[in-house]
N, C-alpha and C positions, 0 to 999 in steps of 0.2 A: 843284431843291431848295427845301424849304419854307421856310426858314430863312436868314438871312445868317450865313455863317460868320465875317463879321467883327464880329459883334454885340458889344458893349463888356461889357466885364467890369466840438481840433475837437469844435464839437461838433455831437453829431448832432441833428437836430430831435426835438420830443418824439415820444416813443415811440408815443403812439397814432398819430400821424399815419403811421409805418411800419407798423402793425399794421393801419389802416383802408386801406391802397394793397397789402397783403400779397398777395390775391386777383390784382389786376391785374399786379402783378410775376410771380407764377407764371404766369400765361396767356402772358405775353412771353418767360418763360424757356423755356416749353416749345416756344413757336414757335422759340426759337433753338438748340433740343435743347441748353440748358445743364442741369445739375444742381440738385440742392435746396440752401436754406440760405445765409442771407444771414452774410457775415463780420463783422468789426468795421470794414471800410474803408468802411462805406455802402452805400448802395442798389446800387451797380454795381460792387464790388470783384468780383462774379461775372463781371464781362465779361471779365475780362484775361486770362485763359487762362495763368496761370502754371505754368510747369513741374515746380513743385516742388520741394523739398531733393534734393540727390543726384544731380541730373541731370548729363550728360557737360558738361565745358566749351565753350563755343564761341568761346572766346577766338582760336584760329587763324582762324576762319570771319570773327570780326570784324575784325580785322587784313586779311585779304584783301579784304574790301569795302570798308574804310576807305582802302586804298589804290586800289582802283577807283574810288571817287565819287572820291577827289583827281585821279585822272587824267581822268576822264569826269564832272565835275560836274552835266551834265544827263542823266545815265542814270538815267532813273526806277526800272528795275527795280532798279538796283545798291543804291539808297538802300532800296528796299523789303527786298531781302535783308540789307541790313545792320540796319536796325531789326528784322526777325525774329530775327537773331542775337543782338542786344543783350537783345531782349525775352526769349528762351530764356535767354540767360547770367543775368539778372536772377532767375530762378526757384533760383539755386544756393545753398548753404545761409550762405555767405558774405555773401550778399545780404537773405537774408530767413530770419527764425527763427517759432517760435510766437507770438512776442511784438509781432511786425511786421517792419517793414523795418529792416535794420540801416544803419550811418551808411555803409557801402560801398555798399549800395543805394540810399540816397538820391544818391550820388554818380552811380552809374550810372544813375539815372531821371535825373538832369541831362543826361548824355549823350545819353539816347535823346531826351530833350527836344529838344535841338539837332540830333538827325539828322531828327526828324520835322517840325521847321520848315524845315529845308532842303528836304526833301521836298516840303512844301506849297508852297513857294515856288516850286516849279517849274511849279505851275499846272495840274497835270495835270486833265483833264476829270472823272476819277472816281478819287477817292484811294481806296486799300484800305479796304473796309468792315472788314475782318477786323482789319487792323492797328489801324485807328482803335477799334474795341473792345477791344482788349486796353490800349490807350493810357490808357483810363479810369483804369486803377489807378495808371497812373504819375502821371496828374495830380489823382487824388484824394484824399481826405482823410488816407489811411495814406501817400500819395506824396509829391508835390511840393506839395498842399495850394492848388491854381489852378483854382477852380470856373470862371472864365472860360475856360479852356483845354481844360477838360473840357465846356464847352457845345460849344465848336468840334468836338471830336472825335464827341461824341454826334450832332452836326446829321448828320455824315457818315455814321454808322451808321443813323439814323432815315431818311434818303434811300432807304437799301437795303433799309430793314425798315419801310415805311410805314404797315404795319398792326399794330405792337405794341403794345398800350398800354403795357406796362411800361418801353419806350425812351422814350416821351412823356412819361410820369411821372419817369423819371430825369431827362430832359431839364427840364422844369419845376423840378424840387429845384435843380440845380446853376444854372440860369438864375436864379433867384430869389436863390441865394446870391452869385452873381455881380453882383446887382444890376440885372440885366438884365430888366426885368419884361415888356417887349415879347415878347421869346422864350419866357418863364416863362408869362405869359398864353394865347400860342398852344399852347403844348405841355400845358398843362394842359386847355384845352377839348376838344384833341384826343384825349388821356388819356380823359375824361369821355366824350366821343362813343364810343368805342370801348370802353367798359366795358361791362358787363351793366347793362340798365335800372335793379334794384333797386338796385344801388350808386353811382349815379350822383349823389343828393344828397348823400350822405355824403361822396363824393370831392369835390364841390365844395367844402364847408364845410372839409374838411381841406386842401384847397389853398389856400383862402383865408387858413386859419392860417398856413400853410407861407409864403405869400408875405409876412404880416405880420410874421412871425418867423423867416425862413430857418434861423438858427444856432442855433435851440432854446434861447436864452441867457436867455429870459424868460417868464414863467410864462403859460399859456395857458389860456382856459376852453373848450376843445374837450373834450367829454363822452369820457368813458373808455371804450373799445371792448374788449370781450372775445372774443379771438380767439387761434387758435394763432400762435405766431409764424411770419413768413414764410420760407420754404425759401432756400437759401443758393445760390450760383452760383460756381464756380471763378473764382480770381482771375488776371486776365491779368498780364504784365509788358510795359507799354510807355510811352513816353512822347513827349510833345510839349512844347514851349516853352511857359511861361506863368509866372504870377506863382508864386514861391516863398514858404514860410513865412516 
C-alpha cells in the first residue's frame, strides 16, 4: 500500500478548487463505473453506494450477523456481511432524506463505524475495497465528519485502484483536512502525475490552495475558473470509527 493506514489525522473548500478538479474526478469516476453529479456531501459522497430511500429493511440480516460476530469475533467474512447489511440499511427513509442524514442515520453510522473498526482490527491482509469505498460517506462531512478516518478508508480504495486520479485527489483533500500533510502531498503529486498534461499546472496551484486552507473558511486568491460543475457519484452508506462532529 502506498500510504500508511495509520497516518494521523463543513465547510467545503473554495468552489474554484472543486471546479478545477472536476475533470480529474470524472475520469476516475468513469474508471470506477459510477455515475455523474457531485452531491452535497463533498467530493466523495459519490462513492458510498447508498441504496436509496424505500429499500427493504436489513434489520433481520443485521441481527443475524451481529450474533455471528459475537460467536465468532475473528470471522472476517461475518464482519464484512454485517457492515454490508448495515450500509444497505442506512439507505432507508428513516436514515436519509433529501436534506441529508437524519439523527437516526447518524446513530446507525456510528454503529457502522464500530463494526468497521472491529473488522480492521482483525488485520486482514486485504480489507474489502468496495466496503471501504462505501465507508467514505459514513466518515465524510455529511456523516461522522471524520477526515482522518476518511483518509484511512480512501487509502484502502487507492491501493485497489492505483491509477485513478480522482481517488488520489479525494485522498489529498481529506488528508489536508485531517492535517496529514505528508499523505496529502503524496496524494496530490500522484493525482497531478495521472492528470492530462495541460491540467497539471493549474491542479498544482489548486492543491497548494487546498493545503493552505483545507476547510475553505478563509478567503483565497486562487483565480476563478469558469467550467461546468462536476458530475456526481452515488453516495454509499458505510462507516468506520473516527472522530465525530
